[in-house]
N, C-alpha and C positions, 0 to 999 in steps of 0.2 A: 304831635305835630300835625298840622293840617296838610292835606294832600297838595302837592305843588308839582308843576310841570318840571321843576328843577330838583327832583328828588335826589337826595344824596345816595340812596340805596335802591336803585331801580330793580335789582334782582329779586326774585321770589324769596320770601322768607319762610317757605314751607320747610318743615323739618326734613332733614336728610333721611333716606331710607334707613330703618333700623334705629332711629333716634327715639329714646324713651320719652314720651310726652304724656304718659298716664299719670294721673294724680296719685300722690302717696298720702298716707294718713296725716302727715305733718306739713304738706304743701298742697294748697289748692291748685286745681288745673290751670287757672289763669296765671299763677306765679311761674309755673313750669313753662307755659307757652311764652310768657314775656321773657323769661330767662333764655329760652331757646332763640327767640328773635334777636335779643340783645347780643347773644353770643355770635350769631351769624353776622349781624351788622358790624360788630367789632372786628371780626376776622376779615370781612370784605373791605372795610375801611383801611385796616393796616396793610393788607395785600396791595391795595391800589396805591397807597402812599409810599410803600416800600419800593415800588418801581423806580422812584426818584433816587434811591440809594445806590443804584448801579453807577451813577455819575461820580461817586466818590472813588471808584476803583478798588474798593475794599469789600470783601465778601460779607454776607450776612452774619455768619458766626463771629467773625472778627469785629464787625461793627457792634454787635450785641455785647461782646466782652469789653470792648473799648468804652461803650456807653456806661457800663457799670463803674469803670475806673474814672471816667470823666465826671459823672453825676454823683457817684457814691464815694469817691476818694480812693486812695491807695488800698490795695488788698494783697494778701498772700495768694499764692497759686491755688491753695486749697479753698480759701474763701471765695475766690473768683469762680472756681469750678462749682462750688456749692451754689453760688448766686445764679450761675448759668445752667444749673442742673445737669452737669456732665461730669464724667470721671476725670481725675487729675491728668492721666496721660493725654486725653483729648484736649484738655485746656492747655497743657504744655505745648502741644503742636500749634494751637491757635495763638498762644502768646509768642512762640518762636516766629511766626509769620508777622505778627505785629511789631516785634523787635526789629526784624529784618527791614521792615518798611519805615522804621524810625517813629512809630506811633506810640510805643510803650518802652519804658526803661525799667530796669531793676535797680532797686535802691537798698543797700544794706541797712539792717536794723541796728539798734544800739548794741544788742548782744552778739551781733555778727553771725549768729547761727541761722537766721532766717533772712529772706529778702522780701521786700514789698514791691509790688508792681504798681507803677503809676503811669498815667498818660503823659506823653510829651506835649509841648505846645502845639506841635504839628498834628498830633492825634486829637487834641481838643478842638483845634480849628476845623479839621475834617468833619468831626462829629457835629459841631455847631453849624457848619455849612449845610450838612445833610438835614439837620432839624429845620433850618430855615427853609430849605427847598420843600420839605414835606408840609410845613405850616403854610407856605405860600400856595401850594397846590390845594390844600384844604380851604384856605381863605378864598381862592378863586371860585371854588364850588359854592361857598357860602354867599358870595356876592350876588348870586341869582335869587336869593331868598328875600321875601318881603320882611319888613321890620318885625312883625309879630312872630314869624317863623324863626328869624334870627334870635329873637329874645328867648324863644322856646329852646333853641339849641344851646344858648348860653346857660339856661337853667339846667338843661340835661347834662351839660358838661360838668357843672358844679355837683349835681346829684351823682354822676358817675364817679367823681373823685371821692365822694363820701362812701359810695358803695364799695369801691376798691379797698378803702381802709377797713371795711368789715370782713373782707375775704381773708 
């Protein structure tokens, strides 16, 4: 992307102290440096957009779990814990809070031995509104870009989606 006075990531992209940026035999130095900068930019972008999530009144851990249920469909507690990379007792506490707020409900399975967790209409609405707020914030930042830079960001977004599928 060409340099613009409306840079999306004005912060320094210098590696954090102690970050390994030395080349390895199977990765050239420039791939490591690009990966480091991309990692930093992604974290900064998400942190800045996540600020808008406070408007939902739901905490980050609950929003993340709710997101799995809204966009990924119903799950068992164990599946949800695995998706969120937490232990079952932690997920149980998160789900209890979501249930108290009316954002998630338990649904019995056909064999009656297990339950599936699913987002309620209220939960889906809160998540969709949060996504809309984050997308609007990002769109506001993109409005300052010229057409060529905006096109580059569009190509980068597509490339990043392809890259994520490789991870």
